[in-house]
Backbone as JSON Lines, residues from 0, in Angstrom:
{"i":0,"aa":"M","n":[131.16,146.84,75.4],"ca":[132.06,146.43,76.39],"c":[131.75,144.94,76.77]}
{"i":1,"aa":"N","n":[132.74,144.21,76.99],"ca":[132.75,142.81,77.25],"c":[132.65,142.62,78.72]}
{"i":2,"aa":"I","n":[131.5,142.19,79.3],"ca":[131.64,141.95,80.82],"c":[132.67,140.84,81.31]}
{"i":3,"aa":"Q","n":[132.68,139.87,80.47],"ca":[133.77,138.82,80.79],"c":[135.1,139.32,81.27]}
{"i":4,"aa":"N","n":[135.44,140.54,80.65],"ca":[136.74,140.95,80.92],"c":[136.72,141.82,82.17]}
{"i":5,"aa":"T","n":[135.37,142.33,82.64],"ca":[135.53,142.94,83.81],"c":[134.94,142.24,85.06]}
{"i":6,"aa":"V","n":[134.5,141.08,84.88],"ca":[134.12,140.32,86.06],"c":[135.33,139.84,86.8]}
{"i":7,"aa":"E","n":[135.38,139.86,88.11],"ca":[136.45,139.51,88.79],"c":[136.2,138.31,89.67]}
{"i":8,"aa":"I","n":[136.72,137.25,89.72],"ca":[136.45,136.09,90.61],"c":[137.42,136.2,91.79]}
{"i":9,"aa":"I","n":[136.74,136.28,92.94],"ca":[137.58,136.38,94.17],"c":[137.14,135.24,95.18]}
{"i":10,"aa":"P","n":[138.11,134.98,95.97],"ca":[137.81,133.91,97.03],"c":[136.96,134.44,98.09]}
{"i":11,"aa":"F","n":[136.53,133.36,98.94],"ca":[135.65,133.54,99.94],"c":[136.31,134.38,101.2]}
{"i":12,"aa":"S","n":[135.67,135.24,101.68],"ca":[136.18,135.93,102.94],"c":[134.92,136.09,103.87]}
{"i":13,"aa":"E","n":[135.27,136.31,105.17],"ca":[133.99,136.2,106.1],"c":[133.06,137.33,105.75]}
{"i":14,"aa":"D","n":[133.53,138.66,105.37],"ca":[132.69,139.71,105.06],"c":[131.78,139.52,103.89]}
{"i":15,"aa":"L","n":[132.2,138.48,103.07],"ca":[131.2,138.05,102.01],"c":[130.19,137.08,102.1]}
{"i":16,"aa":"K","n":[130.13,136.34,103.4],"ca":[129.46,135.04,103.47],"c":[127.95,135.14,103.3]}
{"i":17,"aa":"E","n":[127.49,136.51,103.49],"ca":[126.06,136.49,103.4],"c":[125.67,136.25,101.82]}
{"i":18,"aa":"H","n":[126.64,136.68,100.91],"ca":[126.31,136.6,99.42],"c":[125.94,135.18,98.98]}
{"i":19,"aa":"I","n":[126.67,134.22,99.58],"ca":[126.42,132.71,99.16],"c":[124.88,132.4,99.56]}
{"i":20,"aa":"K","n":[124.48,132.89,100.58],"ca":[123.03,132.6,100.98],"c":[122.12,133.4,100.22]}
{"i":21,"aa":"T","n":[122.29,134.57,100.16],"ca":[121.3,135.4,99.33],"c":[121.1,135.08,97.87]}
{"i":22,"aa":"L","n":[122.26,134.77,97.23],"ca":[122.29,134.41,95.75],"c":[121.65,133.02,95.66]}
{"i":23,"aa":"N","n":[121.83,132.13,96.65],"ca":[121.37,130.64,96.39],"c":[120.02,130.7,96.75]}
{"i":24,"aa":"F","n":[119.59,131.52,97.86],"ca":[118.11,131.56,98.16],"c":[117.24,132.07,97.12]}
{"i":25,"aa":"E","n":[117.86,133.14,96.29],"ca":[117.12,133.86,95.26],"c":[116.73,132.68,94.3]}
{"i":26,"aa":"W","n":[117.46,131.68,93.74],"ca":[117.1,130.72,92.56],"c":[116.42,129.58,93.31]}
{"i":27,"aa":"L","n":[116.67,129.13,94.71],"ca":[115.93,128.13,95.17],"c":[114.66,128.42,95.38]}
{"i":28,"aa":"Q","n":[114.32,129.67,95.85],"ca":[112.87,130.01,96.35],"c":[112.16,130.19,94.89]}
{"i":29,"aa":"K","n":[112.93,130.53,93.84],"ca":[112.04,130.77,92.5],"c":[111.6,129.47,92.03]}
{"i":30,"aa":"Y","n":[112.47,128.32,91.89],"ca":[112.35,127.26,91.32],"c":[112.01,125.96,92.41]}
{"i":31,"aa":"F","n":[112.39,126.03,93.48],"ca":[112.37,124.77,94.39],"c":[111.81,125.42,95.66]}
{"i":32,"aa":"R","n":[112.42,124.9,96.77],"ca":[112.51,125.39,98.12],"c":[113.9,125.3,98.63]}
{"i":33,"aa":"V","n":[113.85,125.96,99.85],"ca":[115.21,125.95,100.64],"c":[115.05,124.69,101.52]}
{"i":34,"aa":"E","n":[115.85,123.69,101.23],"ca":[115.79,122.47,102.13],"c":[116.79,122.69,103.36]}
{"i":35,"aa":"D","n":[116.57,121.84,104.34],"ca":[117.28,122.01,105.61],"c":[118.78,121.94,105.27]}
{"i":36,"aa":"Q","n":[119.25,121.14,104.47],"ca":[120.82,121.02,104.08],"c":[121.24,122.28,103.56]}
{"i":37,"aa":"D","n":[120.39,122.8,102.62],"ca":[120.74,124.19,102.0],"c":[120.87,125.34,103.2]}
{"i":38,"aa":"E","n":[119.88,125.38,104.08],"ca":[119.88,126.33,105.08],"c":[121.13,126.22,106.06]}
{"i":39,"aa":"L","n":[121.51,124.97,106.29],"ca":[122.65,124.66,107.21],"c":[123.89,125.08,106.41]}
{"i":40,"aa":"T","n":[124.2,124.7,105.24],"ca":[125.4,124.91,104.52],"c":[125.48,126.44,104.18]}
{"i":41,"aa":"L","n":[124.41,126.97,103.55],"ca":[124.49,128.51,103.28],"c":[124.59,129.48,104.46]}
{"i":42,"aa":"S","n":[124.02,128.98,105.58],"ca":[124.19,129.93,106.69],"c":[125.47,129.86,107.51]}
{"i":43,"aa":"N","n":[126.15,128.69,107.17],"ca":[127.5,128.57,107.66],"c":[128.63,128.03,106.78]}
{"i":44,"aa":"P","n":[128.9,128.99,105.85],"ca":[129.84,128.42,104.66],"c":[131.22,128.13,105.17]}
{"i":45,"aa":"Q","n":[131.62,128.97,106.15],"ca":[132.94,128.7,106.79],"c":[133.09,127.23,107.3]}
{"i":46,"aa":"E","n":[132.19,126.96,108.12],"ca":[132.24,125.65,108.93],"c":[131.83,124.41,107.88]}
{"i":47,"aa":"E","n":[130.95,124.71,107.04],"ca":[130.25,123.64,106.16],"c":[131.06,123.41,104.89]}
{"i":48,"aa":"I","n":[131.62,124.38,104.36],"ca":[132.48,124.18,103.06],"c":[134.02,124.38,103.41]}
{"i":49,"aa":"I","n":[134.33,125.66,103.79],"ca":[135.82,125.92,103.93],"c":[136.58,125.07,104.87]}
{"i":50,"aa":"D","n":[135.91,124.95,106.12],"ca":[136.68,124.13,107.22],"c":[136.77,122.51,106.83]}
{"i":51,"aa":"K","n":[135.91,122.17,105.86],"ca":[135.83,120.78,105.59],"c":[136.71,120.62,104.27]}
{"i":52,"aa":"G","n":[137.51,121.61,103.83],"ca":[138.63,121.46,102.87],"c":[138.0,122.0,101.47]}
{"i":53,"aa":"G","n":[137.01,122.61,101.54],"ca":[136.39,123.08,100.3],"c":[136.66,124.62,100.01]}
{"i":54,"aa":"M","n":[136.26,125.14,98.95],"ca":[136.44,126.43,98.58],"c":[135.23,127.16,97.94]}
{"i":55,"aa":"I","n":[135.33,128.59,98.11],"ca":[133.99,129.34,97.67],"c":[134.55,130.53,96.81]}
{"i":56,"aa":"F","n":[133.96,130.69,95.78],"ca":[134.43,131.89,95.01],"c":[133.3,132.86,94.67]}
{"i":57,"aa":"F","n":[133.51,134.03,94.41],"ca":[132.43,135.01,94.17],"c":[132.83,135.61,92.8]}
{"i":58,"aa":"A","n":[131.73,135.98,92.07],"ca":[131.88,136.91,90.89],"c":[131.5,138.32,91.24]}
{"i":59,"aa":"K","n":[132.59,139.15,91.09],"ca":[132.4,140.58,91.54],"c":[132.4,141.35,90.2]}
{"i":60,"aa":"Y","n":[131.36,142.18,90.05],"ca":[131.36,143.25,88.75],"c":[130.93,144.5,89.26]}
{"i":61,"aa":"N","n":[131.63,145.73,89.05],"ca":[131.35,147.03,89.43],"c":[131.05,147.04,91.02]}
{"i":62,"aa":"D","n":[131.87,146.48,91.65],"ca":[131.93,146.38,93.22],"c":[130.78,145.74,93.77]}
{"i":63,"aa":"E","n":[129.91,144.71,93.06],"ca":[128.85,144.06,93.31],"c":[129.11,142.72,93.18]}
{"i":64,"aa":"I","n":[128.63,141.83,94.27],"ca":[128.73,140.32,94.05],"c":[127.48,139.87,93.48]}
{"i":65,"aa":"L","n":[127.8,139.22,92.22],"ca":[126.67,138.95,91.28],"c":[126.63,137.43,91.1]}
{"i":66,"aa":"G","n":[127.64,136.7,91.65],"ca":[127.51,135.24,91.43],"c":[128.47,134.51,92.5]}
{"i":67,"aa":"T","n":[128.15,133.16,92.53],"ca":[129.03,132.45,93.54],"c":[129.17,130.97,93.09]}
{"i":68,"aa":"V","n":[130.07,130.26,93.51],"ca":[130.29,128.82,93.21],"c":[131.08,128.35,94.2]}
{"i":69,"aa":"S","n":[130.63,126.97,94.72],"ca":[131.68,126.29,95.72],"c":[132.16,125.03,95.15]}
{"i":70,"aa":"L","n":[133.38,124.56,95.7],"ca":[133.87,123.24,95.5],"c":[133.86,122.63,96.8]}
{"i":71,"aa":"M","n":[133.04,121.47,97.02],"ca":[132.85,120.95,98.35],"c":[133.61,119.67,98.05]}
{"i":72,"aa":"K","n":[134.72,119.48,99.25],"ca":[135.48,118.19,99.04],"c":[134.6,117.05,99.47]}
{"i":73,"aa":"V","n":[134.71,116.05,98.66],"ca":[134.28,114.72,98.98],"c":[135.46,113.66,99.36]}
{"i":74,"aa":"D","n":[136.54,113.76,98.65],"ca":[137.76,113.2,99.09],"c":[138.92,114.06,98.35]}
{"i":75,"aa":"D","n":[140.09,113.37,98.51],"ca":[141.34,114.12,97.93],"c":[141.14,114.44,96.53]}
{"i":76,"aa":"K","n":[140.52,113.6,95.81],"ca":[140.56,113.76,94.28],"c":[139.18,114.15,93.65]}
{"i":77,"aa":"T","n":[138.22,114.21,94.63],"ca":[136.96,114.43,94.13],"c":[136.33,115.61,94.86]}
{"i":78,"aa":"F","n":[135.75,116.45,94.08],"ca":[134.98,117.54,94.79],"c":[133.62,117.79,94.02]}
{"i":79,"aa":"E","n":[132.71,118.31,94.87],"ca":[131.32,118.47,94.2],"c":[131.16,120.1,93.89]}
{"i":80,"aa":"L","n":[131.01,120.32,92.61],"ca":[130.72,121.61,92.22],"c":[129.35,122.0,92.67]}
{"i":81,"aa":"S","n":[129.07,123.02,93.66],"ca":[127.94,123.2,94.32],"c":[127.7,124.57,94.62]}
{"i":82,"aa":"K","n":[126.5,124.89,94.91],"ca":[126.04,126.22,95.48],"c":[126.32,127.32,94.41]}
{"i":83,"aa":"M","n":[126.27,126.95,93.2],"ca":[126.46,127.9,92.04],"c":[125.09,128.64,91.74]}
{"i":84,"aa":"A","n":[125.39,130.0,91.8],"ca":[124.11,130.8,91.59],"c":[124.72,132.24,90.92]}
{"i":85,"aa":"V","n":[123.9,132.73,90.08],"ca":[124.13,134.05,89.51],"c":[122.95,134.67,89.79]}
{"i":86,"aa":"S","n":[122.95,136.05,90.08],"ca":[121.8,137.01,90.37],"c":[121.13,137.02,89.11]}
{"i":87,"aa":"A","n":[119.64,137.05,89.29],"ca":[118.72,137.03,88.24],"c":[119.05,138.39,87.36]}
{"i":88,"aa":"K","n":[119.43,139.4,87.91],"ca":[119.74,140.52,87.15],"c":[121.06,140.64,86.27]}
{"i":89,"aa":"A","n":[121.73,139.48,86.61],"ca":[122.92,139.6,85.8],"c":[123.03,138.24,84.94]}
{"i":90,"aa":"Q","n":[121.95,137.35,84.95],"ca":[122.02,136.23,84.15],"c":[122.1,136.58,82.57]}
{"i":91,"aa":"G","n":[122.79,135.74,81.73],"ca":[123.1,136.06,80.46],"c":[124.34,136.74,80.23]}
{"i":92,"aa":"L","n":[125.02,137.13,81.13],"ca":[126.1,137.91,80.92],"c":[127.44,137.2,80.97]}
{"i":93,"aa":"G","n":[127.36,135.84,80.98],"ca":[128.57,135.13,81.05],"c":[129.38,134.78,82.54]}
{"i":94,"aa":"I","n":[128.48,135.09,83.44],"ca":[129.19,135.1,84.7],"c":[129.26,133.61,85.27]}
{"i":95,"aa":"G","n":[128.18,132.79,84.9],"ca":[128.35,131.28,85.14],"c":[129.53,130.6,84.35]}
{"i":96,"aa":"N","n":[129.65,131.06,83.06],"ca":[130.78,130.53,82.35],"c":[132.08,130.97,83.28]}
{"i":97,"aa":"K","n":[132.24,132.13,83.57],"ca":[133.4,132.54,84.0],"c":[133.79,131.72,85.46]}
{"i":98,"aa":"L","n":[132.69,131.63,86.2],"ca":[132.83,130.8,87.42],"c":[133.18,129.43,87.12]}
{"i":99,"aa":"L","n":[132.61,128.7,86.12],"ca":[132.98,127.33,85.91],"c":[134.44,127.18,85.39]}
{"i":100,"aa":"V","n":[134.82,128.31,84.42],"ca":[136.27,128.16,84.02],"c":[137.17,128.2,85.33]}
{"i":101,"aa":"H","n":[136.98,129.2,86.17],"ca":[137.63,129.45,87.38],"c":[137.71,128.09,88.2]}
{"i":102,"aa":"S","n":[136.53,127.4,88.33],"ca":[136.44,126.24,89.23],"c":[137.39,125.05,88.61]}
{"i":103,"aa":"I","n":[137.26,125.13,87.17],"ca":[138.1,123.85,86.61],"c":[139.56,124.23,86.63]}
{"i":104,"aa":"V","n":[140.06,125.46,86.5],"ca":[141.35,125.83,86.7],"c":[141.86,125.59,88.2]}
{"i":105,"aa":"V","n":[141.07,126.03,89.19],"ca":[141.36,125.62,90.51],"c":[141.49,124.18,90.74]}
{"i":106,"aa":"A","n":[140.51,123.46,90.18],"ca":[140.6,121.87,90.4],"c":[142.08,121.42,89.9]}
{"i":107,"aa":"K","n":[142.45,121.84,88.56],"ca":[143.75,121.39,88.04],"c":[144.67,121.69,88.96]}
{"i":108,"aa":"E","n":[144.86,122.95,89.34],"ca":[145.87,123.5,90.36],"c":[146.06,122.66,91.51]}
{"i":109,"aa":"N","n":[144.78,122.07,92.0],"ca":[144.86,121.45,93.31],"c":[144.85,119.84,93.1]}
{"i":110,"aa":"N","n":[145.09,119.47,91.78],"ca":[145.26,118.13,91.59],"c":[143.92,117.18,91.73]}
{"i":111,"aa":"I","n":[142.82,118.08,91.63],"ca":[141.48,117.25,91.8],"c":[141.23,116.59,90.53]}
{"i":112,"aa":"K","n":[140.79,115.52,90.46],"ca":[140.58,114.55,89.33],"c":[139.14,114.59,88.68]}
{"i":113,"aa":"K","n":[138.29,114.69,89.77],"ca":[136.99,114.66,89.33],"c":[135.98,115.7,89.92]}
{"i":114,"aa":"L","n":[135.11,116.37,89.07],"ca":[134.24,117.17,89.65],"c":[132.77,116.58,89.38]}
{"i":115,"aa":"H","n":[131.88,116.75,90.29],"ca":[130.62,116.19,90.13],"c":[129.61,117.29,90.53]}
{"i":116,"aa":"L","n":[128.39,117.24,90.13],"ca":[127.47,118.07,90.61],"c":[126.1,117.44,90.54]}
{"i":117,"aa":"Y","n":[125.07,118.23,91.33],"ca":[123.61,117.65,91.22],"c":[122.99,118.75,90.58]}
{"i":118,"aa":"S","n":[121.83,118.53,89.73],"ca":[121.13,119.68,89.25],"c":[119.75,118.99,89.06]}
{"i":119,"aa":"N","n":[119.02,119.91,88.39],"ca":[117.6,119.47,88.14],"c":[117.32,119.69,86.56]}
{"i":120,"aa":"R","n":[116.66,118.9,85.9],"ca":[116.5,118.9,84.37],"c":[115.64,120.17,83.95]}
{"i":121,"aa":"I","n":[114.87,120.65,84.95],"ca":[114.14,122.06,84.48],"c":[115.15,123.03,84.38]}
{"i":122,"aa":"L","n":[116.41,123.09,84.91],"ca":[117.26,124.14,84.77],"c":[118.01,124.02,83.53]}
{"i":123,"aa":"L","n":[117.34,123.9,82.34],"ca":[117.98,123.79,81.06],"c":[119.41,124.81,80.82]}
{"i":124,"aa":"P","n":[119.23,126.03,80.99],"ca":[120.51,126.77,80.69],"c":[121.62,126.34,81.58]}
{"i":125,"aa":"A","n":[121.43,125.95,82.73],"ca":[122.48,125.36,83.65],"c":[123.07,124.01,83.03]}
{"i":126,"aa":"I","n":[122.11,123.06,82.85],"ca":[122.45,121.89,82.21],"c":[123.33,121.97,80.83]}
{"i":127,"aa":"H","n":[122.91,123.07,79.97],"ca":[123.69,123.17,78.81],"c":[125.0,123.8,79.03]}
{"i":128,"aa":"L","n":[125.06,124.73,80.05],"ca":[126.36,125.13,80.46],"c":[127.32,124.02,80.93]}
{"i":129,"aa":"Y","n":[126.94,123.18,81.8],"ca":[127.68,122.19,82.26],"c":[128.17,121.27,81.09]}
{"i":130,"aa":"E","n":[127.13,120.91,80.17],"ca":[127.52,120.14,79.15],"c":[128.69,120.84,78.15]}
{"i":131,"aa":"K","n":[128.46,122.03,77.99],"ca":[129.58,122.89,77.17],"c":[130.74,122.64,77.9]}
{"i":132,"aa":"F","n":[130.95,122.47,79.12],"ca":[132.18,122.29,79.87],"c":[132.7,120.99,79.96]}
{"i":133,"aa":"G","n":[131.89,120.04,79.28],"ca":[132.32,118.54,79.38],"c":[131.77,117.74,80.45]}
{"i":134,"aa":"F","n":[130.83,118.38,81.26],"ca":[130.28,117.48,82.3],"c":[129.3,116.42,81.48]}
{"i":135,"aa":"V","n":[129.25,115.13,82.0],"ca":[128.33,114.31,81.35],"c":[127.42,113.5,82.4]}
{"i":136,"aa":"E","n":[126.29,113.19,82.11],"ca":[125.36,112.57,83.05],"c":[125.94,111.27,83.66]}
{"i":137,"aa":"V","n":[125.62,110.95,84.75],"ca":[126.17,109.67,85.26],"c":[124.84,109.21,86.25]}
{"i":138,"aa":"P","n":[124.87,107.98,86.53],"ca":[123.79,107.63,87.38],"c":[123.47,108.35,88.76]}
{"i":139,"aa":"L","n":[122.41,108.79,89.09],"ca":[122.19,109.72,90.23],"c":[122.69,109.2,91.51]}
{"i":140,"aa":"G","n":[122.39,107.91,91.87],"ca":[122.83,107.4,93.03],"c":[122.08,107.87,94.21]}
{"i":141,"aa":"N","n":[122.57,107.91,95.51],"ca":[122.07,108.5,96.62],"c":[122.34,109.94,96.58]}
{"i":142,"aa":"V","n":[121.38,110.76,96.78],"ca":[121.49,112.25,96.82],"c":[120.83,112.88,98.08]}
{"i":143,"aa":"N","n":[121.49,113.91,98.52],"ca":[120.96,114.64,99.7],"c":[119.79,115.85,99.32]}
{"i":144,"aa":"Y","n":[119.51,115.92,98.13],"ca":[118.58,117.06,97.75],"c":[117.36,116.41,96.89]}
{"i":145,"aa":"E","n":[116.14,116.72,97.62],"ca":[114.95,116.34,96.87],"c":[114.92,116.83,95.32]}
{"i":146,"aa":"R","n":[115.47,118.06,95.25],"ca":[115.09,118.56,93.97],"c":[116.06,118.01,92.9]}
{"i":147,"aa":"A","n":[117.29,117.41,93.18],"ca":[118.17,116.8,92.35],"c":[117.5,115.64,91.58]}
{"i":148,"aa":"D","n":[117.51,115.73,90.23],"ca":[117.12,114.47,89.36],"c":[118.14,114.13,88.35]}
{"i":149,"aa":"I","n":[119.39,114.99,88.35],"ca":[120.46,114.63,87.55],"c":[121.8,114.81,88.31]}
{"i":150,"aa":"K","n":[122.74,113.81,87.85],"ca":[124.1,114.09,88.49],"c":[124.89,114.1,87.23]}
{"i":151,"aa":"M","n":[126.03,114.88,87.19],"ca":[126.76,115.16,86.09],"c":[128.35,115.21,86.68]}
{"i":152,"aa":"E","n":[129.26,114.63,86.03],"ca":[130.53,114.64,86.32],"c":[131.62,115.02,85.12]}
{"i":153,"aa":"K","n":[132.72,115.5,85.53],"ca":[133.66,115.8,84.67],"c":[135.12,115.47,85.11]}
{"i":154,"aa":"M","n":[135.89,114.54,84.38],"ca":[137.22,114.26,84.76],"c":[138.18,115.37,84.63]}
{"i":155,"aa":"I","n":[139.05,115.77,85.4],"ca":[139.93,116.87,85.2],"c":[141.23,116.21,84.67]}
{"i":156,"aa":"P","n":[141.67,116.52,83.31],"ca":[142.99,115.96,83.01],"c":[144.2,116.41,83.89]}
């Protein structure tokens, strides 16, 4: 059975808000630390992402939320692909792939012209996934996260 066909991508709803926090805290605590900005955004996703023009999506499989991704508004044409996380127990199943495909489709539908993201070079599987989807490294510039040592972006045709 192919999990890709059974994973459903669903939009944010208030009853799912804890999942963005638990999924992101899981990987942040494993590799880095939860920074103040993470705590603020992940504890208040409605106010910090949705109300500011952004979007949050979840990957649901067998009635369980196993992944999440956010598109955080920078301006009308640029959004940050952010807060992407897949539960450790579900990694390698293509959920990150499906979340990225969905994010790019939504960007096109909303006339978003550029997606950018911040990551860390030690997260090799994530970097390879972003490259596979056409994200390229750009100068880091000013960044809000101590863990970020790479910025990537993708133009949306």
